[in-house]
C-alpha positions as CSV (number, residue, x, y, z in Angstrom):
1,M,0.0,0.0,0.0
2,K,1.4,3.4,-1.1
3,A,1.6,5.6,2.1
4,K,-2.0,4.9,3.3
5,E,-3.1,5.8,-0.3
6,L,-2.4,9.4,0.5
7,R,-2.9,11.3,-2.8
8,V,-0.1,13.9,-3.4
9,I,0.2,17.0,-5.4
10,D,3.6,18.4,-6.1
11,S,2.8,22.1,-5.9
12,H,6.3,23.3,-7.0
13,F,8.7,21.5,-9.4
14,H,10.6,22.2,-12.6
15,F,10.2,20.5,-15.9
16,C,12.4,21.5,-18.8
17,D,15.4,20.4,-20.8
18,Y,17.9,22.9,-19.1
19,I,21.2,21.1,-19.3
20,G,22.0,22.4,-15.6
21,F,19.2,20.1,-14.4
22,N,20.8,16.9,-15.7
23,Q,23.3,16.5,-12.9
24,I,21.0,17.8,-10.4
25,A,18.4,15.1,-11.3
26,I,21.1,12.4,-11.2
27,A,22.1,13.5,-7.6
28,A,18.5,13.2,-6.5
29,G,18.3,9.6,-8.1
30,Y,16.8,10.4,-11.4
31,T,17.3,11.3,-14.9
32,N,15.9,14.6,-16.2
33,T,13.2,13.1,-18.4
34,E,9.5,13.0,-18.6
35,E,9.5,9.2,-18.5
36,C,11.6,9.1,-15.3
37,L,9.4,11.9,-13.7
38,H,6.2,10.3,-14.5
39,K,7.3,6.9,-13.1
40,A,8.4,8.6,-10.0
41,F,5.0,10.3,-9.7
42,Q,3.3,7.0,-10.0
43,D,5.7,5.4,-7.5
44,N,4.8,8.0,-5.0
45,N,1.1,8.5,-5.7
46,I,1.7,12.0,-6.9
47,V,-1.4,12.5,-9.1
48,H,-0.5,16.1,-10.4
49,G,2.1,18.7,-10.3
50,V,2.5,22.4,-10.7
51,V,5.5,23.4,-12.9
52,M,7.2,26.6,-12.2
53,G,7.5,27.5,-16.1
54,N,10.8,29.0,-17.0
55,K,12.7,30.0,-20.1
56,T,10.1,31.8,-22.0
57,L,6.8,33.8,-21.8
58,D,5.6,32.6,-25.2
59,P,2.6,30.3,-24.6
60,A,3.9,28.1,-27.5
61,G,6.8,27.1,-25.3
62,H,4.8,25.8,-22.6
63,H,3.5,22.2,-23.5
64,Y,3.1,19.8,-20.6
65,P,1.5,16.3,-20.1
66,D,-2.0,16.5,-18.8
67,Y,-1.0,15.5,-15.2
68,M,0.7,18.8,-15.0
69,S,-0.2,22.5,-14.7
70,Y,2.1,25.4,-14.8
71,C,2.8,28.9,-13.3
72,I,4.2,31.2,-16.0
73,G,7.5,32.3,-14.7
74,L,9.1,36.0,-14.9
75,D,12.6,34.8,-14.3
76,S,15.8,36.8,-15.3
77,N,15.8,35.1,-18.8
78,V,12.4,36.8,-19.8
79,F,12.4,39.9,-17.6
80,Y,12.0,42.4,-20.5
81,D,12.6,46.1,-20.8
82,N,9.3,45.9,-22.8
83,M,6.9,45.7,-20.1
84,D,3.8,45.9,-22.4
85,L,5.1,42.9,-24.3
86,M,5.7,40.9,-21.0
87,V,2.2,41.8,-19.7
88,E,0.7,40.8,-23.1
89,Q,2.4,37.3,-23.0
90,V,1.7,36.6,-19.4
91,E,-2.1,37.3,-20.0
92,E,-2.0,34.9,-23.1
93,N,-0.7,32.2,-20.7
94,L,-3.3,33.0,-18.0
95,K,-6.1,32.5,-20.5
96,R,-5.0,28.8,-20.8
97,K,-6.6,26.3,-18.4
98,Q,-3.3,24.6,-17.7
99,C,-1.7,27.9,-16.6
100,C,-2.8,28.0,-13.0
101,G,-0.6,31.0,-11.8
102,I,2.3,33.3,-12.1
103,K,5.8,33.0,-10.6
104,L,8.1,35.8,-9.7
105,Y,11.7,35.7,-8.9
106,P,12.6,39.0,-7.1
107,G,16.0,37.9,-5.8
108,Y,17.2,37.2,-9.4
109,N,15.6,40.1,-11.0
110,H,16.6,42.6,-8.3
111,V,13.1,44.1,-8.0
112,Y,11.1,44.1,-4.7
113,V,7.7,42.4,-5.1
114,Y,5.9,45.5,-4.0
115,D,7.5,47.7,-6.7
116,E,5.0,49.4,-8.9
117,L,6.7,47.5,-11.9
118,Y,4.7,44.5,-10.9
119,D,1.3,46.3,-10.7
120,P,0.2,45.2,-14.0
121,I,1.1,41.6,-13.3
122,Y,-0.9,41.7,-10.0
123,E,-3.8,43.3,-12.0
124,L,-3.8,40.2,-14.3
125,A,-3.7,37.8,-11.4
126,R,-6.7,39.5,-10.0
127,K,-8.6,39.6,-13.3
128,Y,-8.0,35.9,-14.0
129,N,-8.3,34.9,-10.3
130,K,-5.0,33.0,-10.2
131,P,-2.3,33.1,-7.6
132,V,1.2,34.6,-7.6
133,A,3.8,32.3,-6.4
134,I,7.1,34.1,-5.3
135,H,10.5,32.8,-4.8
136,T,11.6,33.7,-1.2
137,G,14.7,32.9,0.9
138,L,18.0,31.5,-0.2
139,T,18.9,31.6,-4.0
140,A,20.6,29.1,-6.2
141,T,23.2,31.7,-7.6
142,A,25.6,34.1,-5.9
143,N,24.6,37.1,-8.1
144,A,21.1,37.0,-6.8
145,L,20.3,39.5,-3.9
146,L,18.7,38.1,-0.6
147,K,17.2,41.5,0.2
148,Y,14.8,41.2,-2.7
149,S,14.0,37.6,-1.7
150,H,13.4,38.1,2.0
151,P,10.0,37.0,3.0
152,M,9.3,40.2,4.7
153,T,9.1,41.9,1.5
154,L,6.0,40.0,0.6
155,D,4.0,41.6,3.4
156,E,3.9,44.9,1.6
157,A,2.6,43.3,-1.6
158,A,0.0,41.3,0.2
159,V,-1.3,44.5,1.9
160,K,-1.3,46.4,-1.4
161,Y,-3.2,43.6,-3.1
162,P,-5.4,42.0,-0.4
163,D,-7.6,40.2,-3.1
164,V,-4.7,38.5,-4.7
165,Q,-3.6,35.0,-3.7
166,F,0.1,34.9,-2.9
167,V,2.4,31.8,-2.3
168,M,5.5,32.2,-0.4
169,C,7.7,29.6,-2.1
170,H,10.3,27.7,0.0
171,I,8.6,29.0,3.3
172,G,11.2,31.8,3.0
173,N,13.9,29.4,4.1
174,P,16.1,30.0,6.3
175,F,14.1,33.2,7.6
176,L,11.5,31.0,9.1
177,Q,10.5,33.4,11.9
178,D,9.9,36.3,9.6
179,A,8.0,34.0,7.0
180,I,5.7,33.0,9.7
181,A,5.0,36.5,10.8
182,V,4.0,37.4,7.2
183,L,1.7,34.3,7.0
184,E,0.1,35.0,10.4
185,K,-0.8,38.6,9.4
186,N,-1.8,38.2,5.8
187,H,-4.4,35.6,5.1
188,N,-4.1,36.0,1.4
189,V,-0.6,34.4,1.6
190,A,0.0,30.7,1.5
191,V,3.2,28.8,1.5
192,D,4.9,25.9,-0.1
193,L,7.5,23.5,1.5
194,S,9.7,23.2,-1.6
195,G,13.4,23.5,-1.8
196,L,14.2,22.4,1.7
197,L,16.0,19.1,0.6
198,E,18.7,18.5,-1.9
199,G,19.8,15.3,-3.6
200,K,19.1,11.8,-2.5
201,I,19.4,11.1,1.2
202,P,21.2,8.0,1.8
203,D,19.7,7.3,5.4
204,M,16.5,9.1,6.3
205,V,16.5,7.9,9.7
206,T,19.9,9.3,10.4
207,F,19.1,12.5,8.5
208,L,15.9,13.2,10.5
209,R,17.9,12.6,13.8
210,D,20.8,14.8,12.7
211,K,18.6,17.7,11.4
212,Q,16.1,17.4,14.4
213,G,16.9,21.0,15.5
214,Y,16.0,22.4,12.1
215,I,13.0,20.2,11.7
216,S,11.8,21.1,15.1
217,M,11.9,24.7,14.1
218,L,9.7,23.9,11.1
219,R,7.3,21.9,13.2
220,D,7.1,24.6,16.0
221,W,6.6,27.6,13.7
222,L,4.0,25.9,11.6
223,N,2.2,24.7,14.8
224,Y,2.4,28.4,16.2
225,L,0.8,29.6,12.9
226,G,-1.9,27.0,13.1
227,S,-3.0,27.5,9.5
228,Y,-2.4,24.2,7.9
229,D,-5.0,25.1,5.3
230,R,-2.5,27.4,3.7
231,V,0.5,25.0,3.6
232,M,1.4,23.1,0.5
233,F,3.7,20.2,-0.3
234,G,6.3,20.7,-3.0
235,T,9.7,19.4,-3.9
236,D,11.6,21.7,-6.2
237,W,12.3,18.6,-8.4
238,P,14.8,17.8,-9.8
239,L,16.5,19.2,-6.7
240,A,15.3,16.4,-4.4
241,N,14.1,12.8,-4.2
242,F,10.2,12.5,-4.0
243,A,10.2,9.5,-1.6
244,D,12.6,11.3,0.7
245,Y,10.6,14.5,0.6
246,I,7.4,12.9,1.4
247,T,9.0,11.2,4.5
248,F,10.5,14.5,5.6
249,V,7.4,16.5,5.3
250,K,5.4,13.9,7.2
251,D,8.0,14.2,10.2
252,F,6.9,17.9,11.0
253,I,3.3,18.0,9.7
254,P,0.7,16.4,12.1
255,E,-0.9,13.2,10.4
256,T,-4.3,15.1,11.0
257,Y,-3.4,17.6,8.3
258,W,-1.7,15.3,5.7
259,D,-4.5,15.2,3.4
260,D,-4.7,19.0,3.3
261,V,-1.0,19.6,3.0
262,F,-0.3,16.9,0.4
263,F,-3.4,17.4,-1.6
264,N,-6.4,19.5,-0.8
265,N,-4.7,22.8,-0.3
266,A,-2.8,22.8,-3.6
267,N,-5.9,21.6,-5.3
268,R,-7.9,24.6,-4.0
269,I,-5.3,27.4,-4.1
270,Y,-4.2,26.5,-7.7
271,Q,-7.7,25.6,-8.7
272,L,-6.8,22.4,-10.3
273,G,-10.2,20.7,-10.2
274,L,-8.9,17.3,-9.1
């Protein structure tokens, strides 16, 4: 029996042929292919996933299997000087059923999420009633700036746009206390738990024991928040191994809330209709 037949949605992963993902996938126990990903989904009862769609804003560049939805990503590769064109292409994506939101990368783009530059993007999110996921916390490259990706910056955007659903990606790790403060105050902000593990963990029992201080902080702050209806499972694949990640999240989420955290919340927040 697969994990008590717990259905899982991966609310945050990557799916593209970017060459840099190949070694990352191997380190996590996979190959960076759709065939390998699909089998891993099936093996772990992951019934759907939300791709953070990078590389292009052109809708023609976003074709995914039907067990995936995607957020159109405004990363540094597509952050244009021509804002009108960027807004136009984002809207064309949002018109598509498979596009379930927008993804912003403030640390990499060096623009605060409350900057007026993003106003047209938030207006589109409001118009199409789709969430805005925001990379928060640590970044993958040294030329990104943490002051832009700090979770506290999301507070101002959430206040400015109270009718837009925001998703704080990576729970602002490692700024957990600040992240929880933003979540507690702003009920239009949800959080995903992606990006907290890397590679294949050779011995999860030893890992959970050795990292008990960090895991305890996650457990305690989420318990303090007490809003498990706004917490979503995610992996940041190909960064991490699915089975490891499910075991890891189960260790600090009370079993009472597993159905919500692993499935129901993502299904509702991203309006997946599953």
